[in-house]
N, C-alpha and C positions, 0 to 999 in steps of 0.2 A: 244318782242311780240310773243306769239304763232301764229304758222300759222293755217290755217283754217284745215289743214288735222291732226292737231297735238291735236285737241279740243278733249276731252274725260270726259264724264261724264253727271250726272243730272244737270241741270240748270232751276231754278225758275226765271220767270219772275218778273222783278221789277217795278210794275204799277207806283211808285212814280217817277220813271225816264225815262219812256215809254210812249207810246202814239198810239192809233189806231185812226187814221181819216178816213174821206170820202170826197170826191168833187164830186158834181154834178152840171149840168147846170140848172140854173132856167131862164125860159121864152126864153131860147136860147140865151140869151146876158151876162150872169154873172154867174161865178162860186160861189157856197154856199159852203163853208167848215163847217165840224163840227166833233166831236170827240164823243168816247164813255168813259166816266169816269171811269167806273167800270169794271175792267175784271182782269183774272187770267189765269195763264197757265205754262207750263212747257216744257223743251226739253231734251231728252236723246240724246246725241250727240256721236258719233264715227266718228271723221275725217277720219280716216285711212281707215273705211269701212261704208260710209255713208248709204249704205242700210239698216244697222242695227240701224238707228238713228229712233225717234219717237218724237211727237209733237202733243201737245193738248193746245188749248186757248179755254176760255169760256169768251164770253162779255155778262154783264148784259145790255139788251136792253134799258130799262127803265133809263139808266144813259146817254142816247144820249143828246148833247148839241149842238146845231146849232146856238147859241146866238140869238134865238128868241123863247119865251116861246109859242106863238102860233103855231107857225111852229112845235117845239118840242112834244107840245101836240097832233097836227094833226099825227105826224109821229108814236107816241106811240100807236094810235087809231088802229081800225080794217082796216081801209083804208089802213095802211102800215104795220106795224110791229105787232100790235094785241099784246101788251105787256101782257096783262091778260092771254092769252093763251098759248103765245111763249115767255117765260121772257128771253131766252139766243139764241144768236147766237153762233155756235161752230164750230171751224176748226180742223180736224184730220189732221195731215202731214203722208202721206201714203208711199211717195216715195221721196228719197233726192239725188240730184247728184250735184257734185261739177263740175262747169263748166268753172273755171277760178281761178286764184291765191286766190282771194276774193270773189268769186262769187258761189252761190248755188242757186238751184231751188228746189221748194218743191211741189209736188204734193200732193193734199189731198181733203179731202171731207169738203165742207164748208155747213153747214145747216142754214138756215133762215126761220123763220116759221116753217113750215113741210115739207120743200122741201131740199133735198140734192142733191148737183150737184159738179162734179170735178172742182177744181180751181188751178190753177199753180201761185204761188208766188216766184217772183225773189227776191234774197236778196244778198246784198253786206256786206259781215264781215266788221265791222269797226275796230275791233283789240279787244283786252283784256288788263286789267290792276288789279293791287290790289288797292282796295280803302283805304282810311284812317283806316278803320276798319278791316282790314286783309283779305276782302273777295275777292275773284277772279271773276272779273266781265268781261263779254263780250257783243259787242253791234252788232246790225244788222240793215239795213235799207232795207225797202223792199216796193215793191207795186205791185198790179194788178188791172185790171180791169174788173168789171163783168155787166151783163145785169139785171137790176130790174126784168123785166119779166122774166127770167129763174127761178127766185125765189117766183113767183107768187105776186110780188109787182107792180102792174099794174095800180094803180089809177093814173089819171092824168087830166088835163083841157085843151082843146082845146082852143088856142088865136085866136083873131081876126085876127092876121096876117097868122094864119094856122098852126102855131108851136103849139108846145105843153108846158105847165109849167115846167114839171119836166123831166129832160133827162133820158133815159132809161140807158144810161151807166153811171157807178158810179166807180170811182176810189178809191180803198181802199190803205191808206199809214200807214205804221209800223215802228215806230222807236223803237228798242228794247233794253232794258239793263237788262241783265240776270245774276243772280248769282250763282256761283256753291255751289252746297250742298257737305257737308262733305259726304268722302265716309262711309259706312256703316261697322261696323266692322265685321270680318270674324268669 
């Protein structure tokens, strides 16, 4: 297996073997989980000099799936994501640091609706392998927690107990499988 510091090249996200998920508290008593079903992205990785790496992920917001059609419709509405006006969420990695044998931190710009904020995502390198089709694959698992309010997602309902229906804190979780692209001819 290649070490994290040995990775080098262009890798494309494999949506069929990856997931982008979120977790938020509902009514202060339960966690609601969901996913975005449609996304794409790439990473240009230089493990020896991580500061030369680059990353872009784009999520089709209308693909949100929280396992409840009514809730998904509300999340797509102007109260939340307003997908008619803002169809994508993007993350652009701008700074990469290897912090341990299999750990990397990626700082970048997360854009939700029309708001861009800096976010740090911590990833664990899960390793690499050749698949049965001869493609070199690598895997990462990562997460970060953001504030909905930081991105203008402030809709809520006050409960009779004094709490709110939807937590401000939302955890984003990433399971990534990426395929190395063939080197360009010289």
